C-alpha positions, 0 to 999 in steps of 0.5 A: 499500499505504501508503494502504491501511495508513493507512486500515486503521489509522484504521478500527481506531482508530475501531472502538476509540474507538467503544465508549469514546465511546458514551454511555448516555442516562438520560432524566428527565421531568416535567410541571412548567413550567420554573422550578417549584420542585420540579424546582429543588429536586430534579431539577436538583440530582440531575442535577448530583450524578449527573454529578459522580459518577465512576461516571456516566462513560459516562452522559448525563442528559437532562431533559424538563420540561413534558410534553415526553415525555408527559402527567402521567397517562402518565408511569408507563406511559412509565417502565414501558415504558422510554421514560423512565428516571426520572419524576415520577409522581403517584399521584392521576393513576394511581390505577387502578395506585396506589390505595393510594399516594394515602393521604397525600392524605387530610385527616389531622391534620397541618400543613406538609409534612414529617410526611406526606412522611417518613411516606409516604417510609418506606412507599414506599421499597424494602422499605416497605409501599407499595413491596411493594404498589404500586411494585415490582409496577409495575416501578418504584423510589421515589427521591424523594417529597413530600407538599405542604402541606394544600390550601386552597380558592381561588376566583374569586369571594368566599365566607365559609363552607362553605355558600357552596361548595355547587354550586361546580365545584372542581378536585380531583386524586385520589379523596381530595379528590374525596370531601371536596368531595362531602361539603361539596356542592361539585362536584369536577372532576378534571383534571391541573395543567397544564389548570387555568389555562385552565379557571379562566380560562374559567369551566369551574371556579369554583375549585381545591383547591391548596397556596399554593406551587403557585399562582404557578407555574401563574399561578392566583394571578392569577385568585384572589379568596378562599381558606381558610388553616390548613385541611386539605382533603387534599393531593397526593403527588408521587413520582419513580420509576425503572424497576427494570431501569434501576436494576439496570443502573447501577453499584452506586456510582451506585445507592447515590448515587441512593438516598442523594440521594433521601432527602437531598433528600426531607428538604431539599425538604419543609423548604424547601417549609414555609419557602416557604409563609409567603412565598407567603401574603404574596404572595397577600395583596399581590395582594389575595386574601382568605385567612381560616380557616373559622369554628369551626363550619365548622372542626369540620364539616370535621374531621368530614368528613375523618374520614369520608373517611379511613375510607370510603377505607380501607373501599372499598379493603378491599372490593377486597382492597387493604388500605386500612385497613392502609396508613392505619394505617401512615401514621397511625403514621408521622405520630406 
């Protein structure tokens, strides 16, 4: 009887302890290689801060970098389905579902990262125009965003003018930069960032549209010979979103912390990326990469092309009933 009583007591303890010991997993995923600056500036600090929040008791945060849970183009769908809770989503990779959110990838008149980042963030955060049009309808909520510094043309072989780019196969990401390349008579090749190094090394493409910050993390700096500097061929929007149902399931204190942290780190990260860019340019020059601005005539030609691209992008979406001009004007107002 004593043995039976002891067994029953132990079983009761185990049942009582079970729910308390259970952990709710929050899965966070991206496609960036380990050590990439964006997870270092956002994802890792976010996780540490969440773990320190008393409201996070009972939650376990798991991070899956480098496409461990899915390709970059699939991360939105995996977040919508609940396979991933919080993920990096690039609108340029899912333009069928988020065509308006690539607005900040247009070659608009700004420099650095913060002006476009903050203008975009205000449109995409809960309650903003892009949130109403794309994020909320896709079942996700913006936590963090960054618009990278304006992209430059970087190639494996020398060039001195826009005319030299005629016929070159240049990697692009998103419809905006694809339009720019077509108008300067280069051949755009759309591909996700993790595929670029192999394609460039094999000669499948001749060059890339990239920001300076992203060359070294993907080893593209080692394959580069010539590039522009101080131009704007468009940019790239990176967002981190959370499944809306998962967000609503979190304790209010955790929701508030995640929201406040997202805005705080958005501001800090764009400022840090701007600060990093000058150092990245110096490193490229030290590797022997020739970086030069376009001639005044080519610069003016690129500005004219950029205006055409923004107008056509908006009008194409207007014809589809998407409100491209409305979103473009809203972003321009934010840039001011």
